[in-house]
N, CA, C and O atoms as a MOPAC input file, in Angstrom:
PM7 MOZYME 1SCF
protein

 N     87.72500 1    94.54600 1   104.59700 1
 C     88.14200 1    94.83900 1   103.34600 1
 C     89.75100 1    94.91300 1   103.28400 1
 O     90.42400 1    95.44300 1   104.16800 1
 N     90.19800 1    94.40600 1   102.30200 1
 C     91.69300 1    94.37200 1   101.99400 1
 C     92.27500 1    95.83000 1   101.71900 1
 O     91.82700 1    96.52900 1   100.81000 1
 N     93.23600 1    96.21600 1   102.51000 1
 C     93.79300 1    97.60600 1   102.22900 1
 C     94.89600 1    97.38900 1   101.07700 1
 O     95.68900 1    96.44800 1   101.08000 1
 N     94.83800 1    98.33600 1   100.14500 1
 C     95.69900 1    98.42300 1    99.09000 1
 C     96.87100 1    99.28100 1    99.36300 1
 O     96.64500 1   100.42500 1    99.75900 1
 N     98.14700 1    98.87200 1    99.20000 1
 C     99.32200 1    99.70600 1    99.33100 1
 C     99.97000 1    99.78900 1    98.07200 1
 O    100.22200 1    98.77100 1    97.42800 1
 N    100.29300 1   101.06700 1    97.62700 1
 C    101.07000 1   101.46300 1    96.44200 1
 C    102.55000 1   101.57500 1    96.79100 1
 O    102.90100 1   102.47400 1    97.55500 1
 N    103.44400 1   100.72500 1    96.28400 1
 C    104.71600 1   100.70600 1    96.54200 1
 C    105.60400 1   101.36500 1    95.38000 1
 O    105.67200 1   100.79400 1    94.29100 1
 N    106.25800 1   102.52300 1    95.60400 1
 C    106.98500 1   103.17700 1    94.55700 1
 C    108.52100 1   103.27500 1    95.03700 1
 O    108.94900 1   103.85400 1    96.03600 1
 N    109.24000 1   102.55000 1    94.05300 1
 C    110.65200 1   102.62600 1    94.31200 1
 C    111.32600 1   102.12100 1    93.05200 1
 O    110.84500 1   101.13500 1    92.49400 1
 N    112.38600 1   102.70900 1    92.56700 1
 C    112.99800 1   102.33100 1    91.21200 1
 C    113.76000 1   101.05000 1    91.49600 1
 O    114.24800 1   100.41100 1    90.56400 1
 N    113.87400 1   100.66000 1    92.74700 1
 C    114.52800 1    99.31800 1    93.04400 1
 C    113.49000 1    98.23500 1    93.27200 1
 O    112.68300 1    98.28800 1    94.20000 1
 N    113.54300 1    97.27500 1    92.40600 1
 C    112.48100 1    96.12800 1    92.50200 1
 C    112.85000 1    95.41900 1    93.89600 1
 O    111.93700 1    95.00900 1    94.61300 1
 N    114.12800 1    95.28500 1    94.25500 1
 C    114.61200 1    94.67900 1    95.57700 1
 C    113.90500 1    95.43600 1    96.69400 1
 O    113.32300 1    94.78400 1    97.56100 1
 N    113.91400 1    96.72400 1    96.73300 1
 C    113.41500 1    97.49900 1    97.81900 1
 C    111.90200 1    97.32500 1    97.94700 1
 O    111.34600 1    97.34100 1    99.04600 1
 N    111.25700 1    97.16000 1    96.80400 1
 C    109.78000 1    96.98200 1    96.80700 1
 C    109.49400 1    95.54600 1    97.33200 1
 O    108.49600 1    95.35500 1    98.02700 1
 N    110.31400 1    94.56400 1    97.02800 1
 C    110.12100 1    93.21900 1    97.58700 1
 C    110.44300 1    93.20700 1    99.02400 1
 O    109.78400 1    92.44800 1    99.73400 1
 N    111.35700 1    93.93700 1    99.55500 1
 C    111.66900 1    94.05600 1   100.96600 1
 C    110.44500 1    94.50800 1   101.65800 1
 O    109.95600 1    93.84700 1   102.57500 1
 N    109.90900 1    95.68900 1   101.21300 1
 C    108.72800 1    96.25800 1   101.80500 1
 C    107.61600 1    95.16300 1   101.81700 1
 O    106.98700 1    94.97600 1   102.85900 1
 N    107.37100 1    94.48600 1   100.77700 1
 C    106.28800 1    93.36600 1   100.73600 1
 C    106.54000 1    92.32500 1   101.96100 1
 O    105.64800 1    91.98800 1   102.73900 1
 N    107.76800 1    91.90500 1   102.01300 1
 C    108.12900 1    90.89200 1   103.03500 1
 C    107.81300 1    91.44000 1   104.38800 1
 O    107.29800 1    90.70300 1   105.22900 1
 N    108.08500 1    92.67000 1   104.64500 1
 C    107.81700 1    93.25100 1   105.93000 1
 C    106.36400 1    93.41100 1   106.18900 1
 O    105.93400 1    93.28800 1   107.33600 1
 N    105.61300 1    93.66900 1   105.22300 1
 C    104.10000 1    93.83000 1   105.44800 1
 C    103.39000 1    92.66300 1   105.15800 1
 O    102.17700 1    92.62800 1   105.36900 1
 N    104.04700 1    91.61100 1   104.65600 1
 C    103.26200 1    90.33400 1   104.41600 1
 C    102.56600 1    89.76000 1   105.51700 1
 O    103.02800 1    89.97200 1   106.63800 1
 N    101.57300 1    89.09600 1   105.40100 1
 C    100.85100 1    88.41500 1   106.48600 1
 C     99.92500 1    89.42600 1   107.21700 1
 O     99.34900 1    89.05200 1   108.23900 1
 N     99.77800 1    90.50300 1   106.81500 1
 C     98.91600 1    91.60300 1   107.45100 1
 C     97.61500 1    91.77800 1   106.72300 1
 O     96.73500 1    92.54600 1   107.11300 1
 N     97.53000 1    90.99000 1   105.59200 1
 C     96.24300 1    91.09200 1   104.82700 1
 C     96.08700 1    92.27200 1   103.72700 1
 O     95.01300 1    92.65700 1   103.26400 1
 N     97.42000 1    92.78700 1   103.38800 1
 C     97.48400 1    93.89100 1   102.45300 1
 C     97.54900 1    93.33700 1   101.09600 1
 O     98.01900 1    92.21000 1   100.94600 1
 N     97.08500 1    94.07600 1    99.99900 1
 C     97.42500 1    93.78400 1    98.68000 1
 C     98.37000 1    94.95700 1    98.29000 1
 O     98.35900 1    96.03300 1    98.88800 1
 N     99.14600 1    94.68500 1    97.29500 1
 C    100.09500 1    95.67800 1    96.87000 1
 C    100.07400 1    95.82100 1    95.33600 1
 O     99.85700 1    94.90400 1    94.54400 1
 N    100.35300 1    97.20700 1    95.01000 1
 C    100.66900 1    97.51800 1    93.64000 1
 C    102.06000 1    97.90500 1    93.49800 1
 O    102.46600 1    98.85700 1    94.16400 1
 N    102.88200 1    97.25400 1    92.67000 1
 C    104.24100 1    97.55900 1    92.47000 1
 C    104.47900 1    98.69000 1    91.45000 1
 O    103.86000 1    98.57500 1    90.39300 1
 N    105.21000 1    99.67000 1    91.58600 1
 C    105.44300 1   100.73600 1    90.70200 1
 C    106.96500 1   101.19700 1    90.74300 1
 O    107.46600 1   101.56300 1    91.80700 1
 N    107.70200 1   101.16800 1    89.52600 1
 C    109.03400 1   101.56900 1    89.54800 1
 C    109.31300 1   103.04600 1    89.43600 1
 O    110.47800 1   103.44500 1    89.43000 1
 N    108.20400 1   103.94200 1    89.34000 1
 C    108.48300 1   105.32000 1    89.14100 1
 C    107.31300 1   106.14500 1    89.58100 1
 O    106.18600 1   105.66000 1    89.49100 1
 N    107.49400 1   107.36700 1    90.05600 1
 C    106.48600 1   108.23100 1    90.41100 1
 C    105.49900 1   108.73400 1    89.33400 1
 O    104.31400 1   108.91100 1    89.61900 1
 N    105.97700 1   108.96000 1    88.12200 1
 C    105.04900 1   109.37700 1    87.06100 1
 C    104.04100 1   108.28600 1    86.75600 1
 O    102.84700 1   108.54300 1    86.60200 1
 N    104.53800 1   107.07900 1    86.67200 1
 C    103.63800 1   105.86700 1    86.44300 1
 C    102.65700 1   105.77900 1    87.65400 1
 O    101.48400 1   105.45900 1    87.46100 1
 N    103.10800 1   106.04800 1    88.84100 1
 C    102.20300 1   106.02600 1    89.94100 1
 C    101.11700 1   107.04700 1    90.07600 1
 O    100.11700 1   106.80600 1    90.75200 1
 N    101.27800 1   108.09800 1    89.49500 1
 C    100.29500 1   109.07600 1    89.29300 1
 C     99.21400 1   108.68600 1    88.35600 1
 O     98.04100 1   108.98100 1    88.58400 1
 N     99.61500 1   107.98500 1    87.24100 1
 C     98.70600 1   107.38600 1    86.36200 1
 C     97.89800 1   106.26300 1    87.11300 1
 O     96.67900 1   106.21500 1    86.95200 1
 N     98.47800 1   105.44300 1    87.85300 1
 C     97.84000 1   104.38900 1    88.61400 1
 C     96.78900 1   105.10800 1    89.54900 1
 O     95.61300 1   104.74700 1    89.50900 1
 N     97.17400 1   106.05700 1    90.33600 1
 C     96.19900 1   106.70100 1    91.16200 1
 C     94.99400 1   107.28700 1    90.63500 1
 O     93.98200 1   107.40000 1    91.32500 1
 N     95.07300 1   107.69800 1    89.32000 1
 C     93.89100 1   108.18100 1    88.70900 1
 C     92.92800 1   107.11400 1    88.33700 1
 O     91.79500 1   107.44900 1    87.98900 1
 N     93.24600 1   105.94400 1    88.37300 1
 C     92.27700 1   104.92800 1    88.00500 1
 C     92.11800 1   103.76700 1    89.10100 1
 O     91.21800 1   102.93100 1    89.02500 1
 N     92.97000 1   103.78700 1    90.01300 1
 C     92.83100 1   102.62000 1    91.02800 1
 C     92.93300 1   103.21800 1    92.42600 1
 O     93.93800 1   103.86500 1    92.72200 1
 N     91.95700 1   103.03900 1    93.29200 1
 C     92.02500 1   103.52600 1    94.64800 1
 C     93.02600 1   102.74700 1    95.49600 1
 O     93.09300 1   101.51800 1    95.45800 1
 N     93.81900 1   103.53200 1    96.28100 1
 C     94.76900 1   102.81900 1    97.25800 1
 C     94.43300 1   103.51400 1    98.60700 1
 O     93.87100 1   104.60500 1    98.70500 1
 N     94.88800 1   102.67400 1    99.70800 1
 C     94.69700 1   103.09900 1   100.99400 1
 C     95.93400 1   103.77200 1   101.61100 1
 O     95.79600 1   104.53200 1   102.56900 1
 N     97.18200 1   103.49900 1   101.06400 1
 C     98.44300 1   103.98500 1   101.57800 1
 C     99.40800 1   103.95100 1   100.42500 1
 O     99.34800 1   103.06200 1    99.57500 1
 N    100.31800 1   104.94200 1   100.39600 1
 C    101.48400 1   104.95600 1    99.42400 1
 C    102.86000 1   105.09200 1   100.26600 1
 O    103.07200 1   105.91600 1   101.15500 1
 N    103.70800 1   104.14500 1    99.80900 1
 C    105.07600 1   104.08600 1   100.42500 1
 C    105.93600 1   104.43100 1    99.18200 1
 O    105.92000 1   103.70200 1    98.19000 1
 N    106.72500 1   105.61100 1    99.25700 1
 C    107.46800 1   106.06700 1    98.01700 1
 C    108.88600 1   106.35000 1    98.43900 1
 O    109.06500 1   106.95000 1    99.49900 1
 N    109.90400 1   105.97500 1    97.70700 1
 C    111.21800 1   106.31100 1    97.79400 1
 C    111.38200 1   107.84100 1    97.41800 1
 O    110.66800 1   108.37100 1    96.56700 1
 N    112.33300 1   108.48300 1    98.08400 1
 C    112.49000 1   109.94000 1    97.69900 1
 C    113.40800 1   109.96100 1    96.49900 1
 O    113.09600 1   110.63600 1    95.51800 1
 N    114.51300 1   109.26400 1    96.52700 1
 C    115.36400 1   109.33900 1    95.45200 1
 C    115.18200 1   108.47100 1    94.24500 1
 O    115.73300 1   107.37600 1    94.14100 1
 N    114.40500 1   108.98100 1    93.34700 1
 C    113.97400 1   108.20300 1    92.05300 1
 C    114.28500 1   109.13800 1    90.81800 1
 O    114.19300 1   110.36400 1    90.88500 1
 N    114.66200 1   108.44300 1    89.68200 1
 C    114.92200 1   109.23300 1    88.63500 1
 C    113.65400 1   109.85600 1    88.06300 1
 O    112.55700 1   109.43500 1    88.42900 1
 N    113.76900 1   110.85500 1    87.16800 1
 C    112.67800 1   111.54400 1    86.51300 1
 C    111.82600 1   112.41700 1    87.46900 1
 O    111.73900 1   113.63200 1    87.28500 1
 N    111.21100 1   111.80100 1    88.46900 1
 C    110.36400 1   112.51300 1    89.49200 1
 C    110.75700 1   111.96800 1    90.76300 1
 O    110.62600 1   110.75600 1    90.93700 1
 N    111.24200 1   112.73200 1    91.71700 1
 C    111.56400 1   112.33800 1    93.03300 1
 C    110.37700 1   112.35100 1    93.97100 1
 O    109.32300 1   112.90800 1    93.66500 1
 N    110.58200 1   111.67900 1    95.20600 1
 C    109.43500 1   111.45700 1    96.04400 1
 C    108.81400 1   112.77500 1    96.53300 1
 O    107.61300 1   112.83300 1    96.79900 1
 N    109.68800 1   113.90600 1    96.65800 1
 C    109.08600 1   115.13400 1    97.19900 1
 C    108.24600 1   115.61900 1    96.20400 1
 O    107.16400 1   116.04100 1    96.61200 1
 N    108.46800 1   115.67800 1    94.91000 1
 C    107.73500 1   116.23300 1    93.87100 1
 C    106.44700 1   115.37400 1    93.71300 1
 O    105.34500 1   115.89000 1    93.52400 1
 N    106.65600 1   114.00600 1    93.80400 1
 C    105.45100 1   113.10200 1    93.72600 1
 C    104.41500 1   113.48200 1    94.87400 1
 O    103.22200 1   113.61900 1    94.60000 1
 N    104.86100 1   113.63500 1    96.05600 1
 C    103.88600 1   113.85700 1    97.17100 1
 C    103.17100 1   115.28800 1    96.82300 1
 O    101.95100 1   115.43500 1    96.88900 1
 N    104.01700 1   116.24700 1    96.47200 1
 C    103.27100 1   117.52100 1    96.12700 1
 C    102.11200 1   117.38800 1    95.06600 1
 O    101.06200 1   118.02300 1    95.17200 1
 N    102.39800 1   116.46100 1    93.97300 1
 C    101.44200 1   116.09600 1    92.88900 1
 C    100.25600 1   115.48200 1    93.45100 1
 O     99.12700 1   115.76000 1    93.04800 1
 N    100.50600 1   114.61700 1    94.41600 1
 C     99.50500 1   113.88100 1    95.07300 1
 C     98.46800 1   114.90000 1    95.86500 1
 O     97.24300 1   114.80600 1    95.79400 1
 N     99.12600 1   115.80300 1    96.56300 1
 C     98.28100 1   116.62500 1    97.32400 1
 C     97.41700 1   117.65400 1    96.58200 1
 O     96.50500 1   118.28600 1    97.11400 1
 N     97.78900 1   117.75500 1    95.32300 1
 C     96.95500 1   118.74800 1    94.50200 1
 C     96.32600 1   118.07600 1    93.45800 1
 O     95.83100 1   118.75200 1    92.55600 1
 N     96.25200 1   116.70400 1    93.42000 1
 C     95.54300 1   115.84700 1    92.49700 1
 C     94.06900 1   116.18700 1    92.40400 1
 O     93.39600 1   116.53000 1    93.37700 1
 N     93.57700 1   116.05800 1    91.05800 1
 C     92.16000 1   116.33000 1    90.87400 1
 C     91.12700 1   115.63100 1    91.55600 1
 O     90.02600 1   116.13700 1    91.77600 1
 N     91.50000 1   114.30800 1    91.94700 1
 C     90.65500 1   113.48700 1    92.75200 1
 C     90.81400 1   113.67000 1    94.19400 1
 O     91.94300 1   113.55500 1    94.67100 1
 N     89.76900 1   113.95300 1    94.97700 1
 C     89.95900 1   114.10800 1    96.40500 1
 C     90.45800 1   112.82600 1    97.02300 1
 O     91.28700 1   112.86400 1    97.93300 1
 N     89.99900 1   111.74700 1    96.57600 1
 C     90.35100 1   110.39300 1    97.15200 1
 C     91.89900 1   110.27300 1    97.04900 1
 O     92.57500 1   109.74100 1    97.92900 1
 N     92.38300 1   110.78200 1    95.96400 1
 C     93.96200 1   110.66900 1    95.87400 1
 C     94.64600 1   111.70700 1    96.73000 1
 O     95.73200 1   111.45300 1    97.25200 1
 N     94.08400 1   112.78900 1    96.87900 1
 C     94.75000 1   114.01400 1    97.64700 1
 C     94.88300 1   113.60100 1    99.10500 1
 O     95.83400 1   114.04200 1    99.75000 1
 N     94.00000 1   112.78500 1    99.67000 1
 C     93.86900 1   112.37400 1   101.07600 1
 C     94.52600 1   111.09300 1   101.41000 1
 O     94.45400 1   110.71700 1   102.58000 1
 N     95.18100 1   110.34500 1   100.51000 1
 C     95.76700 1   109.09300 1   100.74000 1
 C     97.11400 1   109.26100 1   101.53200 1
 O     98.03100 1   109.90700 1   101.02600 1
 N     97.23600 1   108.69200 1   102.75000 1
 C     98.51100 1   109.02900 1   103.36400 1
 C     99.68200 1   108.48600 1   102.61800 1
 O     99.56800 1   107.50600 1   101.88200 1
 N    100.79800 1   109.11200 1   102.80200 1
 C    102.02900 1   108.81700 1   102.17200 1
 C    103.17400 1   108.68600 1   103.07600 1
 O    103.41600 1   109.58800 1   103.87800 1
 N    103.93800 1   107.57100 1   103.00400 1
 C    105.19100 1   107.49900 1   103.72500 1
 C    106.23000 1   107.50800 1   102.72100 1
 O    106.19300 1   106.84100 1   101.68700 1
 N    107.28400 1   108.39800 1   103.11300 1
 C    108.45600 1   108.63300 1   102.20500 1
 C    109.55700 1   107.84300 1   102.83400 1
 O    109.62000 1   107.74600 1   104.05900 1
 N    110.48100 1   107.23900 1   101.99500 1
 C    111.55200 1   106.29700 1   102.51400 1
 C    112.83800 1   106.85600 1   101.75300 1
 O    112.79000 1   107.15800 1   100.56100 1
 N    113.87200 1   106.96000 1   102.44700 1
 C    115.21100 1   107.42300 1   101.90800 1
 C    116.33800 1   106.74700 1   102.47800 1
 O    116.31100 1   106.31500 1   103.63100 1
 N    117.29000 1   106.64100 1   101.74800 1
 C    118.61700 1   106.26600 1   102.37300 1
 C    119.70100 1   107.43600 1   102.41000 1
 O    120.87500 1   107.27300 1   102.74100 1
 N    119.13600 1   108.60700 1   102.03100 1
 C    119.89600 1   109.81800 1   102.07800 1
 C    119.95700 1   110.32600 1   103.62200 1
 O    118.98200 1   110.21000 1   104.36400 1
 N    121.05100 1   110.83600 1   103.99300 1
 C    121.15200 1   111.26100 1   105.32400 1
 C    121.08700 1   112.70000 1   105.60000 1
 O    121.53000 1   113.18300 1   106.64200 1
 N    120.49900 1   113.43000 1   104.60700 1
 C    120.42800 1   114.99000 1   104.71100 1
 C    119.46900 1   115.19700 1   105.90500 1
 O    118.42300 1   114.55600 1   106.00900 1
 N    119.84600 1   116.05400 1   106.73400 1
 C    119.20300 1   116.52100 1   107.99400 1
 C    117.66900 1   117.06700 1   107.68800 1
 O    116.71500 1   116.85700 1   108.43800 1
 N    117.61600 1   117.74700 1   106.54900 1
 C    116.37700 1   118.43000 1   106.34500 1
 C    115.40500 1   117.67300 1   105.63800 1
 O    114.31600 1   118.20800 1   105.43200 1
 N    115.61600 1   116.50200 1   105.22400 1
 C    114.72000 1   115.58700 1   104.34500 1
 C    113.41300 1   115.41900 1   105.04500 1
 O    112.36000 1   115.54500 1   104.42000 1
 N    113.43700 1   115.15900 1   106.22500 1
 C    112.19800 1   114.81100 1   107.00900 1
 C    111.27900 1   116.03100 1   107.00100 1
 O    110.08400 1   115.94200 1   106.71700 1
 N    111.88600 1   117.17400 1   107.32600 1
 C    111.14500 1   118.46700 1   107.26100 1
 C    110.59700 1   118.76700 1   105.87200 1
 O    109.45200 1   119.19600 1   105.72900 1
 N    111.38800 1   118.54800 1   104.88500 1
 C    111.03000 1   118.82700 1   103.49200 1
 C    109.85800 1   117.80300 1   103.09400 1
 O    108.87300 1   118.15100 1   102.44300 1
 N    110.06200 1   116.62200 1   103.51700 1
 C    108.99900 1   115.57100 1   103.26500 1
 C    107.61500 1   116.09400 1   103.95500 1
 O    106.56500 1   116.13200 1   103.31300 1
 N    107.69900 1   116.45700 1   105.19700 1
 C    106.39700 1   116.91100 1   105.82500 1
 C    105.85900 1   118.16700 1   105.04200 1
 O    104.67900 1   118.26400 1   104.70600 1
 N    106.73700 1   119.04100 1   104.79900 1
 C    106.33400 1   120.22300 1   104.12700 1
 C    105.62200 1   119.94700 1   102.73400 1
 O    104.68000 1   120.63100 1   102.33400 1
 N    106.11900 1   118.96700 1   102.09500 1
 C    105.61400 1   118.57400 1   100.80800 1
 C    104.15600 1   117.94100 1   100.99200 1
 O    103.31400 1   117.98400 1   100.09400 1
 N    103.93900 1   117.35500 1   102.23100 1
 C    102.61800 1   116.72900 1   102.50000 1
 C    102.73500 1   115.32600 1   102.92500 1
 O    101.69600 1   114.67100 1   103.00300 1
 N    103.86500 1   114.77700 1   103.21000 1
 C    104.00500 1   113.28600 1   103.56700 1
 C    103.49200 1   113.16100 1   104.94100 1
 O    103.58100 1   114.10500 1   105.72600 1
 N    102.98600 1   112.09700 1   105.24700 1
 C    102.48300 1   111.77800 1   106.51000 1
 C    103.49400 1   111.05900 1   107.46600 1
 O    103.37600 1   111.10800 1   108.69100 1
 N    104.40800 1   110.44700 1   106.87500 1
 C    105.52000 1   109.81000 1   107.61200 1
 C    106.79300 1   109.71800 1   106.78900 1
 O    106.85600 1   109.98700 1   105.58900 1
 N    107.84800 1   109.29300 1   107.58800 1
 C    109.14600 1   109.33000 1   106.93200 1
 C    109.93600 1   108.11100 1   107.55600 1
 O    109.89600 1   107.91900 1   108.77100 1
 N    110.62400 1   107.32500 1   106.74500 1
 C    111.44500 1   106.25800 1   107.31600 1
 C    112.87400 1   106.37600 1   106.54500 1
 O    113.02800 1   106.68800 1   105.36500 1
 N    113.79900 1   106.07800 1   107.41700 1
 C    115.12900 1   106.05400 1   106.96400 1
 C    115.65300 1   104.58000 1   106.65000 1
 O    115.44000 1   103.65200 1   107.43100 1
 N    116.34500 1   104.43000 1   105.46600 1
 C    116.91600 1   103.17500 1   105.04500 1
 C    118.25300 1   103.07800 1   105.92600 1
 O    118.85500 1   104.09800 1   106.26000 1
 N    118.63800 1   101.92400 1   106.24700 1
 C    117.98200 1   100.62300 1   106.22700 1
 C    116.70300 1   100.58800 1   107.07300 1
 O    116.70300 1   101.06700 1   108.20700 1
 N    115.64200 1   100.04100 1   106.54500 1
 C    114.37000 1   100.10900 1   107.08400 1
 C    114.27100 1    99.16100 1   108.39000 1
 O    114.80400 1    98.05200 1   108.36500 1
 N    113.65800 1    99.56800 1   109.40000 1
 C    113.29000 1    98.68900 1   110.62800 1
 C    111.87700 1    98.21300 1   110.29600 1
 O    110.99300 1    99.02100 1   110.01100 1
 N    111.68700 1    96.98700 1   110.33100 1
 C    110.31300 1    96.34900 1   110.06600 1
 C    109.36400 1    96.92500 1   111.25700 1
 O    108.19200 1    97.21200 1   111.01300 1
 N    109.88400 1    97.07100 1   112.46500 1
 C    109.07300 1    97.53300 1   113.63300 1
 C    108.59900 1    98.95200 1   113.34700 1
 O    107.42100 1    99.28400 1   113.47500 1
 N    109.52200 1    99.73300 1   112.97200 1
 C    109.19800 1   101.21400 1   112.67600 1
 C    108.22100 1   101.31800 1   111.54700 1
 O    107.27200 1   102.09600 1   111.64400 1
 N    108.40900 1   100.53500 1   110.41800 1
 C    107.44600 1   100.48600 1   109.31100 1
 C    106.07500 1   100.08500 1   109.84300 1
 O    105.12700 1   100.84200 1   109.63700 1
 N    105.90300 1    98.93000 1   110.52400 1
 C    104.63100 1    98.51400 1   110.97900 1
 C    103.99600 1    99.50900 1   111.94300 1
 O    102.77600 1    99.65800 1   111.87100 1
 N    104.69000 1   100.20000 1   112.83100 1
 C    104.21200 1   101.13700 1   113.71400 1
 C    103.55600 1   102.27900 1   112.91500 1
 O    102.43000 1   102.67400 1   113.21700 1
 N    104.22300 1   102.78500 1   111.94600 1
 C    103.82300 1   103.86900 1   111.08500 1
 C    102.54500 1   103.47500 1   110.22700 1
 O    101.54100 1   104.18200 1   110.13500 1
 N    102.72700 1   102.25900 1   109.62000 1
 C    101.46100 1   101.75000 1   108.90600 1
 C    100.21000 1   101.60400 1   109.76300 1
 O     99.11100 1   101.95200 1   109.33100 1
 N    100.37300 1   101.10700 1   110.93300 1
 C     99.30900 1   101.06600 1   111.87600 1
 C     98.67100 1   102.41100 1   112.31300 1
 O     97.46400 1   102.58200 1   112.48900 1
 N     99.68500 1   103.37800 1   112.46900 1
 C     99.07800 1   104.76400 1   112.72400 1
 C     98.23600 1   105.28600 1   111.58800 1
 O     97.16900 1   105.86200 1   111.79900 1
 N     98.72500 1   105.08000 1   110.37900 1
 C     98.11900 1   105.63800 1   109.16700 1
 C     96.95900 1   104.79600 1   108.62200 1
 O     96.09000 1   105.31600 1   107.92200 1
 N     96.94600 1   103.59100 1   108.91900 1
 C     95.76800 1   102.65200 1   108.50200 1
 C     95.12800 1   102.02400 1   109.70100 1
 O     95.32500 1   100.83800 1   109.96300 1
 N     94.39600 1   102.76200 1   110.40500 1
 C     93.73700 1   102.14900 1   111.48800 1
 C     92.84000 1   100.99900 1   111.01400 1
 O     92.25700 1   101.00600 1   109.93000 1
 N     92.77900 1    99.99700 1   111.93100 1
 C     92.02400 1    98.75900 1   111.66100 1
 C     90.56400 1    99.18300 1   111.60600 1
 O     90.12300 1   100.01800 1   112.39600 1
 N     89.83200 1    98.61900 1   110.69000 1
 C     88.49400 1    98.97000 1   110.62700 1
 C     87.65300 1    97.71900 1   111.00500 1
 O     86.42300 1    97.78400 1   111.02000 1

């Protein structure tokens, strides 16, 4: 079964970079430019993994993860979430985990680190 990944970033370029890194692994992708829209998508479309930027307008990634973890649908609450950021604040990784994120990556992204984390969170079935 094809694993579905929801990519959330206000930068279309960043979403394309993530796709390039993950291409060839048999994933399908849902592109989303913002967290509020992503919550709407999650209510109607099942996904296996979420990769979200922290620094987005309107709703940041930390607020988004908190909303996912209290979502009315259990299938949404349990989806693994990887947060991505270019911000260098030392406490962001801790704040991300406290919000409920399962993983954290710093920009510029390393494709090896991304793949290692995806493999941990999406075991092959």
